[in-house]
C-alpha positions as CSV (number, residue, x, y, z in Angstrom):
1,M,6.2,-91.5,-55.7
2,R,6.0,-92.6,-59.3
3,T,8.6,-90.0,-60.4
4,S,10.9,-90.9,-57.5
5,V,11.0,-94.6,-58.4
6,K,11.5,-93.8,-62.1
7,R,14.5,-91.7,-61.2
8,L,15.8,-94.3,-58.8
9,L,16.0,-97.2,-61.3
10,P,19.3,-96.3,-63.1
11,I,20.9,-95.3,-59.7
12,V,20.0,-98.7,-58.3
13,S,21.6,-100.3,-61.3
14,I,25.0,-99.0,-60.2
15,A,24.5,-100.1,-56.7
16,L,23.0,-103.6,-56.6
17,A,21.7,-106.2,-58.8
18,A,19.7,-109.5,-58.4
19,T,17.1,-109.6,-55.6
20,S,13.6,-110.5,-54.7
21,C,12.8,-106.9,-53.7
22,N,10.2,-104.9,-55.6
23,V,12.3,-101.8,-56.6
24,V,15.3,-103.8,-57.8
25,H,13.0,-106.2,-59.6
26,M,11.5,-103.2,-61.4
27,M,15.0,-102.1,-62.4
28,E,15.8,-105.6,-63.7
29,R,12.6,-105.8,-65.7
30,K,13.2,-102.4,-67.1
31,A,16.7,-103.2,-68.1
32,D,15.7,-106.6,-69.7
33,R,13.1,-104.9,-71.8
34,G,15.7,-102.3,-72.9
35,F,18.1,-105.1,-73.9
36,R,15.5,-106.9,-75.9
37,K,14.1,-103.8,-77.5
38,N,17.5,-103.0,-78.9
39,G,18.1,-106.3,-80.5
40,L,20.1,-108.1,-77.7
41,Q,19.5,-111.7,-76.6
42,E,20.2,-113.2,-73.2
43,H,22.8,-115.9,-72.9
44,T,23.9,-118.1,-70.0
45,F,26.8,-120.4,-70.5
46,I,27.1,-123.2,-67.9
47,T,30.7,-124.0,-66.9
48,P,32.2,-126.2,-64.0
49,E,32.4,-122.9,-62.0
50,G,28.8,-122.0,-62.5
51,P,26.7,-119.9,-64.9
52,R,28.3,-117.1,-66.9
53,H,25.7,-114.5,-68.1
54,V,25.8,-112.0,-70.9
55,W,23.5,-110.0,-73.2
56,A,24.6,-109.8,-76.9
57,S,23.4,-108.4,-80.1
58,T,22.2,-110.8,-82.8
59,P,25.1,-110.2,-85.2
60,T,24.3,-107.6,-87.9
61,G,27.8,-107.1,-89.3
62,K,28.4,-104.0,-87.4
63,P,31.6,-103.7,-85.3
64,W,31.5,-105.2,-81.8
65,L,31.5,-103.1,-78.6
66,M,31.8,-104.7,-75.1
67,L,30.6,-102.7,-72.0
68,V,31.9,-103.8,-68.6
69,H,30.2,-102.7,-65.4
70,G,31.8,-101.9,-62.0
71,V,31.8,-103.7,-58.6
72,T,28.3,-104.3,-57.0
73,G,26.7,-103.5,-60.4
74,S,25.5,-105.6,-63.3
75,C,25.0,-105.4,-67.0
76,A,22.0,-103.2,-66.3
77,Q,24.3,-100.3,-65.7
78,Y,24.3,-99.7,-69.4
79,A,20.6,-100.3,-70.2
80,G,20.1,-96.5,-70.7
81,N,22.9,-96.4,-73.3
82,L,21.8,-99.2,-75.6
83,K,19.6,-97.3,-78.0
84,A,22.4,-94.8,-78.9
85,L,25.2,-97.4,-79.1
86,A,23.3,-100.1,-80.9
87,K,22.9,-97.9,-83.9
88,S,26.5,-98.2,-84.9
89,H,27.7,-101.3,-83.0
90,D,26.7,-104.9,-82.1
91,L,26.9,-105.1,-78.3
92,V,28.2,-107.5,-75.7
93,V,27.2,-106.6,-72.1
94,P,28.3,-109.1,-69.5
95,D,27.8,-109.7,-65.9
96,L,31.2,-110.0,-64.2
97,I,31.9,-112.9,-61.8
98,G,30.1,-112.3,-58.5
99,H,27.6,-110.0,-60.1
100,G,24.1,-110.2,-61.8
101,K,23.4,-113.7,-63.0
102,S,27.0,-114.9,-63.3
103,T,28.8,-117.4,-60.9
104,D,30.3,-116.3,-57.6
105,T,33.2,-118.8,-58.0
106,W,36.7,-117.6,-58.6
107,N,40.3,-118.5,-57.5
108,G,43.7,-116.8,-57.6
109,N,44.0,-113.3,-59.1
110,S,40.5,-111.9,-59.3
111,V,41.5,-109.5,-62.2
112,D,42.9,-112.4,-64.3
113,E,39.8,-114.5,-63.4
114,Q,37.5,-111.7,-64.7
115,V,39.6,-111.3,-67.8
116,H,39.4,-115.1,-68.4
117,H,35.6,-114.9,-67.8
118,L,35.2,-112.1,-70.5
119,Y,37.3,-113.9,-73.0
120,G,35.3,-117.1,-72.5
121,L,32.0,-115.2,-73.0
122,V,33.3,-113.6,-76.2
123,D,34.5,-117.0,-77.5
124,S,31.3,-118.8,-76.5
125,L,29.3,-116.1,-78.5
126,G,31.3,-117.0,-81.6
127,I,32.8,-113.5,-82.0
128,K,36.0,-113.8,-84.1
129,G,37.0,-110.3,-84.8
130,P,38.2,-107.6,-82.4
131,L,35.9,-105.6,-80.1
132,A,36.0,-102.1,-78.7
133,V,36.1,-102.5,-74.9
134,V,34.8,-100.0,-72.4
135,G,35.1,-100.6,-68.6
136,N,33.8,-98.5,-65.7
137,S,35.3,-98.4,-62.2
138,Y,36.4,-102.0,-61.2
139,G,35.4,-102.9,-64.8
140,G,37.9,-100.4,-66.0
141,A,40.7,-102.3,-64.4
142,I,39.4,-105.6,-65.9
143,A,39.1,-103.9,-69.4
144,A,42.7,-102.6,-69.1
145,N,44.0,-106.1,-68.4
146,F,41.7,-107.8,-71.0
147,A,43.2,-105.5,-73.7
148,E,46.8,-106.2,-72.6
149,Q,46.3,-110.0,-72.4
150,H,44.2,-110.2,-75.6
151,P,45.3,-107.5,-78.0
152,E,44.0,-109.5,-81.0
153,R,40.5,-109.3,-79.5
154,T,40.7,-105.5,-78.7
155,A,40.2,-102.9,-81.4
156,L,40.0,-99.9,-79.0
157,L,40.1,-99.5,-75.2
158,V,38.3,-97.0,-73.0
159,I,39.1,-96.9,-69.2
160,Y,36.3,-95.1,-67.6
161,D,36.8,-93.9,-64.0
162,G,38.7,-97.2,-63.4
163,P,41.7,-98.0,-61.2
164,A,44.0,-99.4,-63.8
165,N,47.0,-97.4,-62.4
166,T,47.8,-95.1,-59.5
167,Y,45.1,-96.3,-57.3
168,T,46.5,-97.9,-54.1
169,K,44.9,-99.2,-50.9
170,A,46.1,-96.1,-49.1
171,I,44.4,-93.9,-51.6
172,A,41.2,-96.0,-51.5
173,D,41.1,-96.0,-47.7
174,S,41.7,-92.2,-47.5
175,V,38.9,-91.5,-49.9
176,A,36.6,-93.8,-48.0
177,R,37.4,-92.0,-44.7
178,V,36.6,-88.7,-46.3
179,I,33.2,-90.1,-47.3
180,G,32.6,-91.4,-43.8
181,A,33.7,-95.1,-43.8
182,K,36.6,-96.7,-41.9
183,D,38.3,-97.9,-45.1
184,I,37.4,-99.0,-48.6
185,L,36.1,-102.4,-47.6
186,D,33.9,-100.8,-44.9
187,F,32.6,-98.3,-47.5
188,F,31.1,-101.2,-49.5
189,A,29.8,-103.1,-46.4
190,T,26.8,-100.9,-45.7
191,D,24.5,-101.8,-42.8
192,T,22.0,-98.9,-42.8
193,P,19.8,-97.0,-45.3
194,E,21.8,-93.9,-44.4
195,E,25.1,-95.5,-45.3
196,R,23.6,-96.7,-48.6
197,L,22.4,-93.3,-49.5
198,R,25.8,-91.8,-48.5
199,N,27.6,-94.2,-50.8
200,I,25.3,-93.6,-53.8
201,N,25.7,-89.8,-53.4
202,A,29.4,-90.2,-53.0
203,V,29.7,-91.5,-56.6
204,L,27.3,-88.9,-58.2
205,A,28.0,-85.3,-59.0
206,K,24.5,-84.3,-57.9
207,P,23.0,-85.9,-54.7
208,R,19.8,-87.8,-55.2
209,R,16.9,-88.3,-52.8
210,I,16.0,-92.0,-52.6
211,P,13.0,-93.3,-50.5
212,R,14.0,-95.1,-47.4
213,F,12.0,-98.2,-48.3
214,A,14.1,-98.5,-51.5
215,L,17.3,-98.2,-49.6
216,R,16.2,-101.0,-47.3
217,Q,15.3,-103.2,-50.2
218,M,18.7,-102.5,-51.8
219,G,20.4,-103.7,-48.5
220,K,18.4,-107.0,-48.6
221,A,19.3,-107.3,-52.3
222,G,23.0,-107.1,-51.7
223,A,23.3,-109.1,-48.5
224,A,23.9,-112.4,-50.0
225,R,26.6,-111.2,-52.4
226,Q,28.5,-109.1,-49.8
227,P,31.1,-111.7,-49.1
228,V,31.8,-112.0,-52.8
229,Y,32.1,-108.2,-53.3
230,Q,34.4,-108.0,-50.2
231,G,36.5,-110.9,-51.5
232,L,36.9,-109.3,-55.0
233,L,37.7,-105.8,-53.6
234,K,40.1,-107.2,-51.0
235,D,42.0,-109.1,-53.6
236,L,42.3,-106.0,-55.9
237,V,43.5,-103.6,-53.2
238,Q,45.9,-106.2,-51.8
239,R,47.6,-106.3,-55.3
240,D,48.0,-102.6,-55.5
241,A,51.8,-102.9,-55.9
242,Q,51.2,-105.0,-59.0
243,Y,49.1,-102.5,-60.7
244,A,49.7,-99.0,-59.3
245,T,52.8,-98.1,-61.3
246,K,52.4,-100.7,-64.1
247,R,52.9,-99.6,-67.7
248,Y,50.6,-101.7,-69.8
249,M,51.6,-103.1,-73.1
250,W,48.6,-101.8,-75.1
251,T,48.8,-101.9,-78.8
252,M,45.4,-100.4,-79.6
253,P,44.1,-96.8,-79.4
254,T,43.4,-96.2,-75.6
255,Y,41.2,-93.5,-74.1
256,V,40.7,-92.5,-70.5
257,F,37.2,-91.1,-69.6
258,W,36.7,-89.4,-66.2
259,G,34.0,-87.5,-64.3
260,A,35.4,-84.3,-63.0
261,K,33.4,-84.7,-59.7
262,D,34.1,-88.4,-59.1
263,G,34.3,-88.7,-55.3
264,L,35.1,-92.3,-55.2
265,I,38.1,-92.7,-57.6
266,P,39.4,-89.1,-57.9
267,P,40.4,-87.6,-61.3
268,F,44.1,-87.6,-60.4
269,V,43.9,-91.4,-60.8
270,G,42.9,-90.9,-64.4
271,E,45.7,-88.4,-64.8
272,G,48.1,-91.0,-63.5
273,I,46.9,-93.6,-66.0
274,V,47.5,-91.1,-68.8
275,R,51.0,-90.2,-67.6
276,I,52.3,-93.7,-66.8
277,N,51.1,-95.1,-70.1
278,G,52.0,-92.3,-72.3
279,I,48.4,-91.7,-73.5
280,P,48.1,-88.6,-75.7
281,A,46.3,-85.7,-74.0
282,E,43.6,-85.5,-76.5
283,R,42.6,-89.0,-75.5
284,H,42.0,-88.0,-71.9
285,I,38.4,-86.9,-71.8
286,I,36.7,-85.2,-68.8
287,F,33.0,-85.0,-68.3
288,P,32.6,-81.8,-66.2
289,D,29.1,-82.5,-64.9
290,A,29.7,-86.2,-64.0
291,G,30.8,-88.1,-60.9
292,H,31.8,-91.7,-61.1
293,V,29.2,-92.9,-63.6
294,A,28.9,-90.5,-66.7
295,N,27.0,-93.1,-68.7
296,I,24.1,-92.7,-66.2
297,E,24.6,-89.0,-65.0
298,V,25.2,-87.5,-68.5
299,P,24.2,-90.2,-70.9
300,E,23.9,-88.0,-74.0
301,A,27.4,-86.6,-73.5
302,F,28.8,-90.0,-72.7
303,N,27.1,-91.6,-75.8
304,D,28.0,-88.9,-78.2
305,T,31.7,-88.9,-77.1
306,L,32.0,-92.7,-77.2
307,V,30.3,-93.0,-80.7
308,R,32.6,-90.2,-82.0
309,I,35.8,-92.0,-80.9
310,L,34.5,-95.4,-82.1
311,R,34.2,-94.0,-85.6
312,T,38.0,-93.5,-85.6
313,V,38.6,-97.3,-85.4
314,P,39.7,-98.4,-88.8
315,N,37.9,-101.2,-90.6
316,P,40.3,-104.3,-90.3
317,C,39.6,-105.3,-93.8
318,P,37.6,-102.8,-95.9
319,D,35.8,-104.0,-99.0
320,P,36.1,-101.4,-102.0
321,A,32.9,-103.0,-103.3
322,L,30.8,-101.5,-100.5
323,V,27.4,-100.8,-101.9
324,S,25.0,-97.9,-101.2
325,D,22.8,-97.8,-98.2
326,G,19.5,-99.8,-98.2
327,P,18.0,-103.0,-96.9
328,C,19.5,-106.4,-97.5
329,T,17.4,-109.4,-98.4
330,L,16.8,-111.9,-95.6
331,E,17.8,-115.2,-97.3
332,Y,20.5,-117.1,-95.5
333,D,23.5,-117.6,-97.9
334,P,26.3,-117.4,-95.4
335,C,29.8,-116.2,-96.2
336,C,32.9,-115.7,-94.2
337,G,34.4,-112.2,-93.9
338,C,38.1,-111.3,-93.6
339,D,37.4,-110.3,-90.0
340,G,36.6,-114.0,-89.2
341,R,32.9,-113.4,-88.8
342,T,30.1,-115.2,-90.6
343,Y,27.6,-112.9,-92.4
344,S,24.1,-114.0,-93.4
345,N,24.7,-113.2,-97.1
346,L,26.9,-111.1,-99.4
347,C,24.8,-108.0,-98.9
348,A,25.3,-108.1,-95.1
349,A,29.0,-108.4,-95.5
350,W,29.0,-105.5,-98.0
351,R,27.0,-103.3,-95.6
352,A,29.6,-103.9,-92.9
353,G,32.3,-102.9,-95.4
354,V,34.0,-106.3,-95.1
355,R,35.7,-108.3,-97.8
356,V,34.4,-111.8,-98.2
357,V,37.1,-114.5,-98.2
358,E,35.0,-117.6,-98.8
359,R,31.4,-118.7,-99.2
360,G,29.8,-120.6,-96.3
361,E,30.2,-120.1,-92.6
362,C,33.6,-119.3,-91.1
363,K,35.4,-122.5,-89.9
């Protein structure tokens, strides 16, 4: 039983978040420990619409990377990737509207609302320079639109098994029927442990065995949020004409990651994104042993691939005076870098390879 629960935790993180149930509480506590262990702090910003929740690194001068989860998930989806990614980047890992510890309130176009939510979190964290943005599934559509609406904030974009293009309600409903649901909304409206297990295994390349008691707990966990999930999904698929053939105005390097065995959003959707947006073939990366969530199914391959492409992002303002590796002193003598970020002292700026434009904190 111990081994089964241990293997269940990352799978639950792609299925459901906040709850009073034991298994999901275990997942949350495990994820929280992972965030803190890797230098991230928890932030909740209170707005008129409600709380907006995010984990973010204490700034070290490394480039920023934002990781966006999918529908019915939470920031915990990326808990197993933090150690590898935090070595080279400061991280921002939000809960989307209607997920985790963020507000359920939104109006109008749900995609635009989520983009506004992410922009507000980045702004509230005081991040001035651009971020690399990675979005999975529903979060891939959000990341795609964030990058288009805020190119000054986006250094690099990765759409990861996400319906930014090509994906229509007809396709979504057809896939859902193959899996055993009436349509895509019915797919996410699970009533029984058997349906929940069906859905989890539909997104994975290799089926998992999950204890029935855990599946029941997951159902209780997600019950309160079902109307929100349904509302967000319904809004997205009803706007398919707006997004299905859209050619995005991306100005940054853009990559498309896809699991070869994705049974929820098939690989031809990724191929459509590449074709419609003129993305170079070498930036279309397939994970042969993954389904819908490569960061959980094949974490080493996912991490290595992401870190490799992140290294290609040029420093926006390199400093030729970059000094050799070694620890910086801890005194606080702030300076403002040409990337608009405040560094704790000159050494911290030099370690980041950033030219200092003035002493003191950035205004």
